[in-house]
PDB file with SEQRES, HELIX, SHEET and CRYST1 records, atoms N, CA, C and O in Angstrom:
SEQRES   1 A   86  UNK UNK UNK UNK UNK UNK UNK UNK UNK UNK UNK UNK UNK          
SEQRES   2 A   86  UNK UNK UNK UNK UNK UNK UNK UNK UNK UNK UNK UNK UNK          
SEQRES   3 A   86  UNK UNK UNK UNK UNK UNK UNK UNK UNK UNK UNK UNK UNK          
SEQRES   4 A   86  UNK UNK UNK UNK UNK UNK UNK UNK UNK UNK UNK UNK UNK          
SEQRES   5 A   86  UNK UNK UNK UNK UNK UNK UNK UNK UNK UNK UNK UNK UNK          
SEQRES   6 A   86  UNK UNK UNK UNK UNK UNK UNK UNK UNK UNK UNK UNK UNK          
SEQRES   7 A   86  UNK UNK UNK UNK UNK UNK UNK UNK                              
HELIX    1 AA1 UNK A    3  UNK A    8  1                                   6    
HELIX    2 AA2 UNK A   23  UNK A   25  5                                   3    
HELIX    3 AA3 UNK A   53  UNK A   69  1                                  17    
SHEET    1 AA1 4 UNK A  18  UNK A  22  0                                        
SHEET    2 AA1 4 UNK A  34  UNK A  39 -1                                        
SHEET    3 AA1 4 UNK A  42  UNK A  48 -1                                        
SHEET    4 AA1 4 UNK A  75  UNK A  81  1                                        
CRYST1    1.000    1.000    1.000  90.00  90.00  90.00 P 1           1          
ATOM      1  N   UNK A   1       0.808  -1.196   0.000  1.00  0.00           N  
ATOM      2  CA  UNK A   1       0.000   0.000   0.000  1.00  0.00           C  
ATOM      3  C   UNK A   1       0.854   1.265   0.000  1.00  0.00           C  
ATOM      4  O   UNK A   1       0.458   2.275  -0.581  1.00  0.00           O  
ATOM      5  N   UNK A   2       2.003   1.223   0.634  1.00  0.00           N  
ATOM      6  CA  UNK A   2       2.849   2.417   0.739  1.00  0.00           C  
ATOM      7  C   UNK A   2       3.773   2.607  -0.462  1.00  0.00           C  
ATOM      8  O   UNK A   2       4.512   3.591  -0.504  1.00  0.00           O  
ATOM      9  N   UNK A   3       3.756   1.711  -1.429  1.00  0.00           N  
ATOM     10  CA  UNK A   3       4.714   1.805  -2.533  1.00  0.00           C  
ATOM     11  C   UNK A   3       4.649   3.132  -3.299  1.00  0.00           C  
ATOM     12  O   UNK A   3       5.706   3.634  -3.681  1.00  0.00           O  
ATOM     13  N   UNK A   4       3.463   3.742  -3.551  1.00  0.00           N  
ATOM     14  CA  UNK A   4       3.491   5.052  -4.234  1.00  0.00           C  
ATOM     15  C   UNK A   4       4.228   6.124  -3.424  1.00  0.00           C  
ATOM     16  O   UNK A   4       4.943   6.952  -3.988  1.00  0.00           O  
ATOM     17  N   UNK A   5       4.050   6.101  -2.119  1.00  0.00           N  
ATOM     18  CA  UNK A   5       4.754   7.058  -1.258  1.00  0.00           C  
ATOM     19  C   UNK A   5       6.251   6.782  -1.290  1.00  0.00           C  
ATOM     20  O   UNK A   5       7.051   7.705  -1.443  1.00  0.00           O  
ATOM     21  N   UNK A   6       6.625   5.537  -1.148  1.00  0.00           N  
ATOM     22  CA  UNK A   6       8.043   5.180  -1.142  1.00  0.00           C  
ATOM     23  C   UNK A   6       8.710   5.519  -2.468  1.00  0.00           C  
ATOM     24  O   UNK A   6       9.863   5.950  -2.486  1.00  0.00           O  
ATOM     25  N   UNK A   7       8.005   5.332  -3.573  1.00  0.00           N  
ATOM     26  CA  UNK A   7       8.550   5.681  -4.890  1.00  0.00           C  
ATOM     27  C   UNK A   7       8.859   7.172  -4.980  1.00  0.00           C  
ATOM     28  O   UNK A   7       9.891   7.561  -5.526  1.00  0.00           O  
ATOM     29  N   UNK A   8       7.973   8.002  -4.449  1.00  0.00           N  
ATOM     30  CA  UNK A   8       8.188   9.444  -4.498  1.00  0.00           C  
ATOM     31  C   UNK A   8       9.326   9.893  -3.588  1.00  0.00           C  
ATOM     32  O   UNK A   8       9.960  10.917  -3.840  1.00  0.00           O  
ATOM     33  N   UNK A   9       9.579   9.138  -2.546  1.00  0.00           N  
ATOM     34  CA  UNK A   9      10.639   9.510  -1.606  1.00  0.00           C  
ATOM     35  C   UNK A   9      12.025   9.104  -2.083  1.00  0.00           C  
ATOM     36  O   UNK A   9      13.007   9.314  -1.371  1.00  0.00           O  
ATOM     37  N   UNK A  10      12.120   8.533  -3.261  1.00  0.00           N  
ATOM     38  CA  UNK A  10      13.430   8.149  -3.787  1.00  0.00           C  
ATOM     39  C   UNK A  10      14.025   9.230  -4.687  1.00  0.00           C  
ATOM     40  O   UNK A  10      15.220   9.203  -4.982  1.00  0.00           O  
ATOM     41  N   UNK A  11      13.208  10.167  -5.117  1.00  0.00           N  
ATOM     42  CA  UNK A  11      13.693  11.216  -6.004  1.00  0.00           C  
ATOM     43  C   UNK A  11      14.323  12.362  -5.244  1.00  0.00           C  
ATOM     44  O   UNK A  11      14.229  12.432  -4.018  1.00  0.00           O  
ATOM     45  N   UNK A  12      14.972  13.271  -5.977  1.00  0.00           N  
ATOM     46  CA  UNK A  12      15.579  14.437  -5.317  1.00  0.00           C  
ATOM     47  C   UNK A  12      14.517  15.395  -4.798  1.00  0.00           C  
ATOM     48  O   UNK A  12      13.421  15.478  -5.353  1.00  0.00           O  
ATOM     49  N   UNK A  13      14.838  16.105  -3.749  1.00  0.00           N  
ATOM     50  CA  UNK A  13      13.926  17.101  -3.200  1.00  0.00           C  
ATOM     51  C   UNK A  13      13.943  18.357  -4.070  1.00  0.00           C  
ATOM     52  O   UNK A  13      14.987  18.734  -4.602  1.00  0.00           O  
ATOM     53  N   UNK A  14      12.785  19.002  -4.214  1.00  0.00           N  
ATOM     54  CA  UNK A  14      12.752  20.242  -4.998  1.00  0.00           C  
ATOM     55  C   UNK A  14      13.474  21.375  -4.279  1.00  0.00           C  
ATOM     56  O   UNK A  14      13.718  21.304  -3.074  1.00  0.00           O  
ATOM     57  N   UNK A  15      13.804  22.394  -5.013  1.00  0.00           N  
ATOM     58  CA  UNK A  15      14.485  23.561  -4.443  1.00  0.00           C  
ATOM     59  C   UNK A  15      13.526  24.450  -3.667  1.00  0.00           C  
ATOM     60  O   UNK A  15      13.944  25.147  -2.742  1.00  0.00           O  
ATOM     61  N   UNK A  16      12.253  24.437  -4.025  1.00  0.00           N  
ATOM     62  CA  UNK A  16      11.257  25.298  -3.387  1.00  0.00           C  
ATOM     63  C   UNK A  16      10.294  24.471  -2.552  1.00  0.00           C  
ATOM     64  O   UNK A  16      10.316  23.240  -2.580  1.00  0.00           O  
ATOM     65  N   UNK A  17       9.443  25.177  -1.804  1.00  0.00           N  
ATOM     66  CA  UNK A  17       8.366  24.526  -1.058  1.00  0.00           C  
ATOM     67  C   UNK A  17       7.529  23.726  -2.045  1.00  0.00           C  
ATOM     68  O   UNK A  17       7.205  24.206  -3.131  1.00  0.00           O  
ATOM     69  N   UNK A  18       7.179  22.491  -1.656  1.00  0.00           N  
ATOM     70  CA  UNK A  18       6.425  21.646  -2.580  1.00  0.00           C  
ATOM     71  C   UNK A  18       5.638  20.588  -1.821  1.00  0.00           C  
ATOM     72  O   UNK A  18       6.002  20.189  -0.715  1.00  0.00           O  
ATOM     73  N   UNK A  19       4.568  20.152  -2.432  1.00  0.00           N  
ATOM     74  CA  UNK A  19       3.842  18.988  -1.939  1.00  0.00           C  
ATOM     75  C   UNK A  19       4.508  17.778  -2.573  1.00  0.00           C  
ATOM     76  O   UNK A  19       4.498  17.621  -3.794  1.00  0.00           O  
ATOM     77  N   UNK A  20       5.087  16.923  -1.738  1.00  0.00           N  
ATOM     78  CA  UNK A  20       5.770  15.732  -2.231  1.00  0.00           C  
ATOM     79  C   UNK A  20       4.798  14.606  -2.543  1.00  0.00           C  
ATOM     80  O   UNK A  20       5.023  13.813  -3.457  1.00  0.00           O  
ATOM     81  N   UNK A  21       3.720  14.543  -1.780  1.00  0.00           N  
ATOM     82  CA  UNK A  21       2.743  13.469  -1.958  1.00  0.00           C  
ATOM     83  C   UNK A  21       1.365  14.004  -1.627  1.00  0.00           C  
ATOM     84  O   UNK A  21       1.149  14.569  -0.554  1.00  0.00           O  
ATOM     85  N   UNK A  22       0.423  13.824  -2.561  1.00  0.00           N  
ATOM     86  CA  UNK A  22      -0.935  14.334  -2.370  1.00  0.00           C  
ATOM     87  C   UNK A  22      -1.923  13.178  -2.465  1.00  0.00           C  
ATOM     88  O   UNK A  22      -2.574  12.980  -3.491  1.00  0.00           O  
ATOM     89  N   UNK A  23      -2.021  12.428  -1.387  1.00  0.00           N  
ATOM     90  CA  UNK A  23      -2.970  11.331  -1.342  1.00  0.00           C  
ATOM     91  C   UNK A  23      -4.405  11.810  -1.354  1.00  0.00           C  
ATOM     92  O   UNK A  23      -5.288  11.099  -1.834  1.00  0.00           O  
ATOM     93  N   UNK A  24      -4.657  13.003  -0.833  1.00  0.00           N  
ATOM     94  CA  UNK A  24      -6.018  13.536  -0.759  1.00  0.00           C  
ATOM     95  C   UNK A  24      -6.577  13.832  -2.142  1.00  0.00           C  
ATOM     96  O   UNK A  24      -7.777  14.065  -2.284  1.00  0.00           O  
ATOM     97  N   UNK A  25      -5.739  13.826  -3.148  1.00  0.00           N  
ATOM     98  CA  UNK A  25      -6.197  14.024  -4.518  1.00  0.00           C  
ATOM     99  C   UNK A  25      -6.810  12.775  -5.123  1.00  0.00           C  
ATOM    100  O   UNK A  25      -7.218  12.779  -6.285  1.00  0.00           O  
ATOM    101  N   UNK A  26      -6.878  11.694  -4.332  1.00  0.00           N  
ATOM    102  CA  UNK A  26      -7.496  10.425  -4.724  1.00  0.00           C  
ATOM    103  C   UNK A  26      -6.815   9.748  -5.911  1.00  0.00           C  
ATOM    104  O   UNK A  26      -7.445   8.981  -6.638  1.00  0.00           O  
ATOM    105  N   UNK A  27      -5.535  10.031  -6.103  1.00  0.00           N  
ATOM    106  CA  UNK A  27      -4.784   9.380  -7.181  1.00  0.00           C  
ATOM    107  C   UNK A  27      -4.108   8.092  -6.724  1.00  0.00           C  
ATOM    108  O   UNK A  27      -3.671   7.294  -7.553  1.00  0.00           O  
ATOM    109  N   UNK A  28      -4.020   7.887  -5.426  1.00  0.00           N  
ATOM    110  CA  UNK A  28      -3.317   6.728  -4.876  1.00  0.00           C  
ATOM    111  C   UNK A  28      -4.277   5.932  -4.006  1.00  0.00           C  
ATOM    112  O   UNK A  28      -4.628   6.352  -2.903  1.00  0.00           O  
ATOM    113  N   UNK A  29      -4.691   4.795  -4.507  1.00  0.00           N  
ATOM    114  CA  UNK A  29      -5.655   3.967  -3.792  1.00  0.00           C  
ATOM    115  C   UNK A  29      -5.141   3.599  -2.403  1.00  0.00           C  
ATOM    116  O   UNK A  29      -4.009   3.142  -2.242  1.00  0.00           O  
ATOM    117  N   UNK A  30      -5.986   3.805  -1.418  1.00  0.00           N  
ATOM    118  CA  UNK A  30      -5.648   3.459  -0.046  1.00  0.00           C  
ATOM    119  C   UNK A  30      -4.836   4.495   0.702  1.00  0.00           C  
ATOM    120  O   UNK A  30      -4.529   4.306   1.879  1.00  0.00           O  
ATOM    121  N   UNK A  31      -4.481   5.588   0.042  1.00  0.00           N  
ATOM    122  CA  UNK A  31      -3.661   6.618   0.697  1.00  0.00           C  
ATOM    123  C   UNK A  31      -4.319   7.996   0.643  1.00  0.00           C  
ATOM    124  O   UNK A  31      -3.626   9.013   0.675  1.00  0.00           O  
ATOM    125  N   UNK A  32      -5.640   8.037   0.562  1.00  0.00           N  
ATOM    126  CA  UNK A  32      -6.351   9.308   0.434  1.00  0.00           C  
ATOM    127  C   UNK A  32      -6.347  10.124   1.728  1.00  0.00           C  
ATOM    128  O   UNK A  32      -6.867  11.240   1.756  1.00  0.00           O  
ATOM    129  N   UNK A  33      -5.779   9.592   2.767  1.00  0.00           N  
ATOM    130  CA  UNK A  33      -5.727  10.262   4.075  1.00  0.00           C  
ATOM    131  C   UNK A  33      -4.406  10.988   4.309  1.00  0.00           C  
ATOM    132  O   UNK A  33      -4.210  11.553   5.385  1.00  0.00           O  
ATOM    133  N   UNK A  34      -3.491  10.991   3.332  1.00  0.00           N  
ATOM    134  CA  UNK A  34      -2.115  11.425   3.573  1.00  0.00           C  
ATOM    135  C   UNK A  34      -1.666  12.523   2.616  1.00  0.00           C  
ATOM    136  O   UNK A  34      -1.885  12.441   1.408  1.00  0.00           O  
ATOM    137  N   UNK A  35      -1.038  13.546   3.174  1.00  0.00           N  
ATOM    138  CA  UNK A  35      -0.297  14.548   2.405  1.00  0.00           C  
ATOM    139  C   UNK A  35       1.100  14.661   3.003  1.00  0.00           C  
ATOM    140  O   UNK A  35       1.277  14.559   4.217  1.00  0.00           O  
ATOM    141  N   UNK A  36       2.093  14.874   2.138  1.00  0.00           N  
ATOM    142  CA  UNK A  36       3.471  15.088   2.589  1.00  0.00           C  
ATOM    143  C   UNK A  36       4.007  16.321   1.874  1.00  0.00           C  
ATOM    144  O   UNK A  36       3.976  16.400   0.646  1.00  0.00           O  
ATOM    145  N   UNK A  37       4.500  17.285   2.654  1.00  0.00           N  
ATOM    146  CA  UNK A  37       4.999  18.541   2.107  1.00  0.00           C  
ATOM    147  C   UNK A  37       6.473  18.741   2.454  1.00  0.00           C  
ATOM    148  O   UNK A  37       6.991  18.173   3.415  1.00  0.00           O  
ATOM    149  N   UNK A  38       7.128  19.569   1.639  1.00  0.00           N  
ATOM    150  CA  UNK A  38       8.535  19.916   1.834  1.00  0.00           C  
ATOM    151  C   UNK A  38       8.633  21.414   2.086  1.00  0.00           C  
ATOM    152  O   UNK A  38       8.303  22.230   1.225  1.00  0.00           O  
ATOM    153  N   UNK A  39       9.092  21.757   3.281  1.00  0.00           N  
ATOM    154  CA  UNK A  39       9.392  23.138   3.675  1.00  0.00           C  
ATOM    155  C   UNK A  39      10.816  23.098   4.203  1.00  0.00           C  
ATOM    156  O   UNK A  39      11.031  22.933   5.404  1.00  0.00           O  
ATOM    157  N   UNK A  40      11.780  23.247   3.320  1.00  0.00           N  
ATOM    158  CA  UNK A  40      13.177  23.034   3.702  1.00  0.00           C  
ATOM    159  C   UNK A  40      13.507  23.746   5.006  1.00  0.00           C  
ATOM    160  O   UNK A  40      13.278  24.949   5.126  1.00  0.00           O  
ATOM    161  N   UNK A  41      14.037  23.026   5.977  1.00  0.00           N  
ATOM    162  CA  UNK A  41      14.575  21.673   6.000  1.00  0.00           C  
ATOM    163  C   UNK A  41      13.618  20.630   6.597  1.00  0.00           C  
ATOM    164  O   UNK A  41      14.061  19.608   7.120  1.00  0.00           O  
ATOM    165  N   UNK A  42      12.311  20.890   6.516  1.00  0.00           N  
ATOM    166  CA  UNK A  42      11.330  20.032   7.179  1.00  0.00           C  
ATOM    167  C   UNK A  42      10.475  19.278   6.155  1.00  0.00           C  
ATOM    168  O   UNK A  42       9.966  19.862   5.199  1.00  0.00           O  
ATOM    169  N   UNK A  43      10.329  17.971   6.379  1.00  0.00           N  
ATOM    170  CA  UNK A  43       9.330  17.174   5.679  1.00  0.00           C  
ATOM    171  C   UNK A  43       8.153  17.065   6.646  1.00  0.00           C  
ATOM    172  O   UNK A  43       8.294  16.546   7.754  1.00  0.00           O  
ATOM    173  N   UNK A  44       7.005  17.553   6.219  1.00  0.00           N  
ATOM    174  CA  UNK A  44       5.828  17.538   7.079  1.00  0.00           C  
ATOM    175  C   UNK A  44       4.738  16.667   6.487  1.00  0.00           C  
ATOM    176  O   UNK A  44       4.322  16.873   5.347  1.00  0.00           O  
ATOM    177  N   UNK A  45       4.277  15.701   7.252  1.00  0.00           N  
ATOM    178  CA  UNK A  45       3.202  14.810   6.805  1.00  0.00           C  
ATOM    179  C   UNK A  45       1.974  15.051   7.669  1.00  0.00           C  
ATOM    180  O   UNK A  45       2.083  15.310   8.868  1.00  0.00           O  
ATOM    181  N   UNK A  46       0.806  14.961   7.044  1.00  0.00           N  
ATOM    182  CA  UNK A  46      -0.459  15.081   7.761  1.00  0.00           C  
ATOM    183  C   UNK A  46      -1.300  13.858   7.422  1.00  0.00           C  
ATOM    184  O   UNK A  46      -1.526  13.543   6.253  1.00  0.00           O  
ATOM    185  N   UNK A  47      -1.759  13.177   8.468  1.00  0.00           N  
ATOM    186  CA  UNK A  47      -2.660  12.033   8.334  1.00  0.00           C  
ATOM    187  C   UNK A  47      -4.035  12.504   8.778  1.00  0.00           C  
ATOM    188  O   UNK A  47      -4.208  12.960   9.909  1.00  0.00           O  
ATOM    189  N   UNK A  48      -5.016  12.391   7.883  1.00  0.00           N  
ATOM    190  CA  UNK A  48      -6.374  12.848   8.153  1.00  0.00           C  
ATOM    191  C   UNK A  48      -7.275  11.667   8.490  1.00  0.00           C  
ATOM    192  O   UNK A  48      -7.224  10.633   7.824  1.00  0.00           O  
ATOM    193  N   UNK A  49      -8.095  11.817   9.518  1.00  0.00           N  
ATOM    194  CA  UNK A  49      -9.109  10.813   9.845  1.00  0.00           C  
ATOM    195  C   UNK A  49      -8.587   9.690  10.723  1.00  0.00           C  
ATOM    196  O   UNK A  49      -7.451   9.712  11.197  1.00  0.00           O  
ATOM    197  N   UNK A  50      -9.443   8.724  10.919  1.00  0.00           N  
ATOM    198  CA  UNK A  50      -9.091   7.552  11.727  1.00  0.00           C  
ATOM    199  C   UNK A  50      -8.316   6.562  10.873  1.00  0.00           C  
ATOM    200  O   UNK A  50      -8.890   5.874  10.029  1.00  0.00           O  
ATOM    201  N   UNK A  51      -7.030   6.495  11.095  1.00  0.00           N  
ATOM    202  CA  UNK A  51      -6.152   5.607  10.342  1.00  0.00           C  
ATOM    203  C   UNK A  51      -5.500   4.666  11.338  1.00  0.00           C  
ATOM    204  O   UNK A  51      -5.116   5.075  12.433  1.00  0.00           O  
ATOM    205  N   UNK A  52      -5.378   3.415  10.956  1.00  0.00           N  
ATOM    206  CA  UNK A  52      -4.792   2.392  11.807  1.00  0.00           C  
ATOM    207  C   UNK A  52      -3.416   2.828  12.332  1.00  0.00           C  
ATOM    208  O   UNK A  52      -2.578   3.311  11.571  1.00  0.00           O  
ATOM    209  N   UNK A  53      -3.201   2.653  13.622  1.00  0.00           N  
ATOM    210  CA  UNK A  53      -1.937   3.072  14.247  1.00  0.00           C  
ATOM    211  C   UNK A  53      -0.726   2.385  13.627  1.00  0.00           C  
ATOM    212  O   UNK A  53       0.332   3.001  13.498  1.00  0.00           O  
ATOM    213  N   UNK A  54      -0.863   1.128  13.243  1.00  0.00           N  
ATOM    214  CA  UNK A  54       0.264   0.414  12.626  1.00  0.00           C  
ATOM    215  C   UNK A  54       0.630   1.020  11.272  1.00  0.00           C  
ATOM    216  O   UNK A  54       1.808   1.115  10.930  1.00  0.00           O  
ATOM    217  N   UNK A  55      -0.373   1.426  10.511  1.00  0.00           N  
ATOM    218  CA  UNK A  55      -0.108   2.064   9.222  1.00  0.00           C  
ATOM    219  C   UNK A  55       0.569   3.417   9.422  1.00  0.00           C  
ATOM    220  O   UNK A  55       1.502   3.760   8.696  1.00  0.00           O  
ATOM    221  N   UNK A  56       0.104   4.178  10.396  1.00  0.00           N  
ATOM    222  CA  UNK A  56       0.730   5.468  10.691  1.00  0.00           C  
ATOM    223  C   UNK A  56       2.181   5.253  11.136  1.00  0.00           C  
ATOM    224  O   UNK A  56       3.063   6.021  10.752  1.00  0.00           O  
ATOM    225  N   UNK A  57       2.428   4.232  11.928  1.00  0.00           N  
ATOM    226  CA  UNK A  57       3.800   3.924  12.355  1.00  0.00           C  
ATOM    227  C   UNK A  57       4.677   3.562  11.157  1.00  0.00           C  
ATOM    228  O   UNK A  57       5.849   3.936  11.113  1.00  0.00           O  
ATOM    229  N   UNK A  58       4.122   2.839  10.188  1.00  0.00           N  
ATOM    230  CA  UNK A  58       4.881   2.487   8.981  1.00  0.00           C  
ATOM    231  C   UNK A  58       5.216   3.728   8.163  1.00  0.00           C  
ATOM    232  O   UNK A  58       6.323   3.853   7.639  1.00  0.00           O  
ATOM    233  N   UNK A  59       4.267   4.636   8.056  1.00  0.00           N  
ATOM    234  CA  UNK A  59       4.511   5.895   7.339  1.00  0.00           C  
ATOM    235  C   UNK A  59       5.585   6.705   8.059  1.00  0.00           C  
ATOM    236  O   UNK A  59       6.496   7.233   7.422  1.00  0.00           O  
ATOM    237  N   UNK A  60       5.483   6.804   9.374  1.00  0.00           N  
ATOM    238  CA  UNK A  60       6.479   7.538  10.159  1.00  0.00           C  
ATOM    239  C   UNK A  60       7.868   6.935   9.977  1.00  0.00           C  
ATOM    240  O   UNK A  60       8.848   7.666   9.835  1.00  0.00           O  
ATOM    241  N   UNK A  61       7.955   5.621   9.981  1.00  0.00           N  
ATOM    242  CA  UNK A  61       9.249   4.947   9.810  1.00  0.00           C  
ATOM    243  C   UNK A  61       9.819   5.216   8.420  1.00  0.00           C  
ATOM    244  O   UNK A  61      11.021   5.445   8.278  1.00  0.00           O  
ATOM    245  N   UNK A  62       8.972   5.190   7.398  1.00  0.00           N  
ATOM    246  CA  UNK A  62       9.444   5.459   6.033  1.00  0.00           C  
ATOM    247  C   UNK A  62       9.949   6.884   5.900  1.00  0.00           C  
ATOM    248  O   UNK A  62      10.989   7.124   5.286  1.00  0.00           O  
ATOM    249  N   UNK A  63       9.221   7.825   6.471  1.00  0.00           N  
ATOM    250  CA  UNK A  63       9.648   9.225   6.414  1.00  0.00           C  
ATOM    251  C   UNK A  63      10.931   9.454   7.208  1.00  0.00           C  
ATOM    252  O   UNK A  63      11.803  10.209   6.777  1.00  0.00           O  
ATOM    253  N   UNK A  64      11.046   8.805   8.363  1.00  0.00           N  
ATOM    254  CA  UNK A  64      12.261   8.944   9.172  1.00  0.00           C  
ATOM    255  C   UNK A  64      13.466   8.373   8.424  1.00  0.00           C  
ATOM    256  O   UNK A  64      14.541   8.972   8.442  1.00  0.00           O  
ATOM    257  N   UNK A  65      13.299   7.229   7.773  1.00  0.00           N  
ATOM    258  CA  UNK A  65      14.394   6.625   7.007  1.00  0.00           C  
ATOM    259  C   UNK A  65      14.803   7.541   5.858  1.00  0.00           C  
ATOM    260  O   UNK A  65      15.991   7.701   5.579  1.00  0.00           O  
ATOM    261  N   UNK A  66      13.829   8.136   5.202  1.00  0.00           N  
ATOM    262  CA  UNK A  66      14.117   9.093   4.133  1.00  0.00           C  
ATOM    263  C   UNK A  66      14.924  10.267   4.687  1.00  0.00           C  
ATOM    264  O   UNK A  66      15.912  10.686   4.083  1.00  0.00           O  
ATOM    265  N   UNK A  67      14.503  10.791   5.831  1.00  0.00           N  
ATOM    266  CA  UNK A  67      15.191  11.921   6.443  1.00  0.00           C  
ATOM    267  C   UNK A  67      16.622  11.609   6.839  1.00  0.00           C  
ATOM    268  O   UNK A  67      17.489  12.482   6.794  1.00  0.00           O  
ATOM    269  N   UNK A  68      16.868  10.374   7.225  1.00  0.00           N  
ATOM    270  CA  UNK A  68      18.228   9.976   7.613  1.00  0.00           C  
ATOM    271  C   UNK A  68      19.171   9.914   6.415  1.00  0.00           C  
ATOM    272  O   UNK A  68      20.380  10.080   6.571  1.00  0.00           O  
ATOM    273  N   UNK A  69      18.630   9.677   5.226  1.00  0.00           N  
ATOM    274  CA  UNK A  69      19.473   9.509   4.034  1.00  0.00           C  
ATOM    275  C   UNK A  69      19.484  10.725   3.119  1.00  0.00           C  
ATOM    276  O   UNK A  69      20.224  10.761   2.136  1.00  0.00           O  
ATOM    277  N   UNK A  70      18.671  11.714   3.439  1.00  0.00           N  
ATOM    278  CA  UNK A  70      18.617  12.933   2.634  1.00  0.00           C  
ATOM    279  C   UNK A  70      19.218  14.072   3.451  1.00  0.00           C  
ATOM    280  O   UNK A  70      18.644  14.487   4.458  1.00  0.00           O  
ATOM    281  N   UNK A  71      20.360  14.572   3.023  1.00  0.00           N  
ATOM    282  CA  UNK A  71      21.119  15.533   3.830  1.00  0.00           C  
ATOM    283  C   UNK A  71      20.375  16.853   4.069  1.00  0.00           C  
ATOM    284  O   UNK A  71      20.643  17.533   5.060  1.00  0.00           O  
ATOM    285  N   UNK A  72      19.467  17.219   3.199  1.00  0.00           N  
ATOM    286  CA  UNK A  72      18.764  18.495   3.364  1.00  0.00           C  
ATOM    287  C   UNK A  72      17.640  18.419   4.387  1.00  0.00           C  
ATOM    288  O   UNK A  72      17.116  19.452   4.803  1.00  0.00           O  
ATOM    289  N   UNK A  73      17.269  17.234   4.793  1.00  0.00           N  
ATOM    290  CA  UNK A  73      16.192  17.073   5.775  1.00  0.00           C  
ATOM    291  C   UNK A  73      16.788  17.155   7.181  1.00  0.00           C  
ATOM    292  O   UNK A  73      17.674  16.377   7.536  1.00  0.00           O  
ATOM    293  N   UNK A  74      16.296  18.100   7.970  1.00  0.00           N  
ATOM    294  CA  UNK A  74      16.731  18.228   9.356  1.00  0.00           C  
ATOM    295  C   UNK A  74      15.643  17.827  10.333  1.00  0.00           C  
ATOM    296  O   UNK A  74      15.920  17.592  11.509  1.00  0.00           O  
ATOM    297  N   UNK A  75      14.397  17.746   9.854  1.00  0.00           N  
ATOM    298  CA  UNK A  75      13.280  17.413  10.730  1.00  0.00           C  
ATOM    299  C   UNK A  75      12.179  16.738   9.912  1.00  0.00           C  
ATOM    300  O   UNK A  75      11.887  17.140   8.786  1.00  0.00           O  
ATOM    301  N   UNK A  76      11.580  15.715  10.495  1.00  0.00           N  
ATOM    302  CA  UNK A  76      10.401  15.078   9.919  1.00  0.00           C  
ATOM    303  C   UNK A  76       9.281  15.220  10.936  1.00  0.00           C  
ATOM    304  O   UNK A  76       9.427  14.841  12.098  1.00  0.00           O  
ATOM    305  N   UNK A  77       8.156  15.776  10.481  1.00  0.00           N  
ATOM    306  CA  UNK A  77       7.012  15.999  11.351  1.00  0.00           C  
ATOM    307  C   UNK A  77       5.817  15.208  10.820  1.00  0.00           C  
ATOM    308  O   UNK A  77       5.531  15.236   9.623  1.00  0.00           O  
ATOM    309  N   UNK A  78       5.128  14.508  11.709  1.00  0.00           N  
ATOM    310  CA  UNK A  78       3.909  13.802  11.324  1.00  0.00           C  
ATOM    311  C   UNK A  78       2.804  14.248  12.253  1.00  0.00           C  
ATOM    312  O   UNK A  78       2.918  14.138  13.474  1.00  0.00           O  
ATOM    313  N   UNK A  79       1.741  14.748  11.670  1.00  0.00           N  
ATOM    314  CA  UNK A  79       0.614  15.271  12.441  1.00  0.00           C  
ATOM    315  C   UNK A  79      -0.639  14.475  12.086  1.00  0.00           C  
ATOM    316  O   UNK A  79      -0.869  14.146  10.922  1.00  0.00           O  
ATOM    317  N   UNK A  80      -1.448  14.168  13.106  1.00  0.00           N  
ATOM    318  CA  UNK A  80      -2.723  13.482  12.892  1.00  0.00           C  
ATOM    319  C   UNK A  80      -3.850  14.475  13.101  1.00  0.00           C  
ATOM    320  O   UNK A  80      -3.868  15.204  14.093  1.00  0.00           O  
ATOM    321  N   UNK A  81      -4.791  14.502  12.167  1.00  0.00           N  
ATOM    322  CA  UNK A  81      -5.939  15.420  12.252  1.00  0.00           C  
ATOM    323  C   UNK A  81      -7.234  14.664  12.032  1.00  0.00           C  
ATOM    324  O   UNK A  81      -7.294  13.708  11.259  1.00  0.00           O  
ATOM    325  N   UNK A  82      -8.256  15.107  12.721  1.00  0.00           N  
ATOM    326  CA  UNK A  82      -9.590  14.586  12.468  1.00  0.00           C  
ATOM    327  C   UNK A  82      -9.893  13.225  13.040  1.00  0.00           C  
ATOM    328  O   UNK A  82     -10.809  12.549  12.574  1.00  0.00           O  
ATOM    329  N   UNK A  83      -9.141  12.809  14.043  1.00  0.00           N  
ATOM    330  CA  UNK A  83      -9.430  11.521  14.679  1.00  0.00           C  
ATOM    331  C   UNK A  83     -10.690  11.645  15.498  1.00  0.00           C  
ATOM    332  O   UNK A  83     -10.921  12.656  16.161  1.00  0.00           O  
ATOM    333  N   UNK A  84     -11.513  10.596  15.446  1.00  0.00           N  
ATOM    334  CA  UNK A  84     -12.728  10.577  16.247  1.00  0.00           C  
ATOM    335  C   UNK A  84     -12.426  10.462  17.725  1.00  0.00           C  
ATOM    336  O   UNK A  84     -11.337  10.032  18.105  1.00  0.00           O  
ATOM    337  N   UNK A  85     -13.364  10.835  18.551  1.00  0.00           N  
ATOM    338  CA  UNK A  85     -13.185  10.710  19.996  1.00  0.00           C  
ATOM    339  C   UNK A  85     -14.088   9.604  20.493  1.00  0.00           C  
ATOM    340  O   UNK A  85     -15.230   9.467  20.052  1.00  0.00           O  
ATOM    341  N   UNK A  86     -13.570   8.828  21.403  1.00  0.00           N  
ATOM    342  CA  UNK A  86     -14.338   7.704  21.972  1.00  0.00           C  
ATOM    343  C   UNK A  86     -14.655   7.992  23.413  1.00  0.00           C  
ATOM    344  O   UNK A  86     -15.293   7.177  24.079  1.00  0.00           O  
TER     345      UNK A  86                                                      
END                                                                             
């Protein structure tokens, strides 16, 4: 399920602010809850809605691994929005 995200994280980072991954655009099946943006030196991800904790952990791990291998990344941020309350 994460392969479209992982594929995008293998390319070079843009010089300007950019959306690296736009799952909310409904182009990636199963990832419509995720956006990833680049604000040098920060990669910022937002997870919308109730998403399985294990999947969010996998996304966080993938982004952290990307940040460790990309010299321009100094911080990776993952934010959850719109979770239901029980």
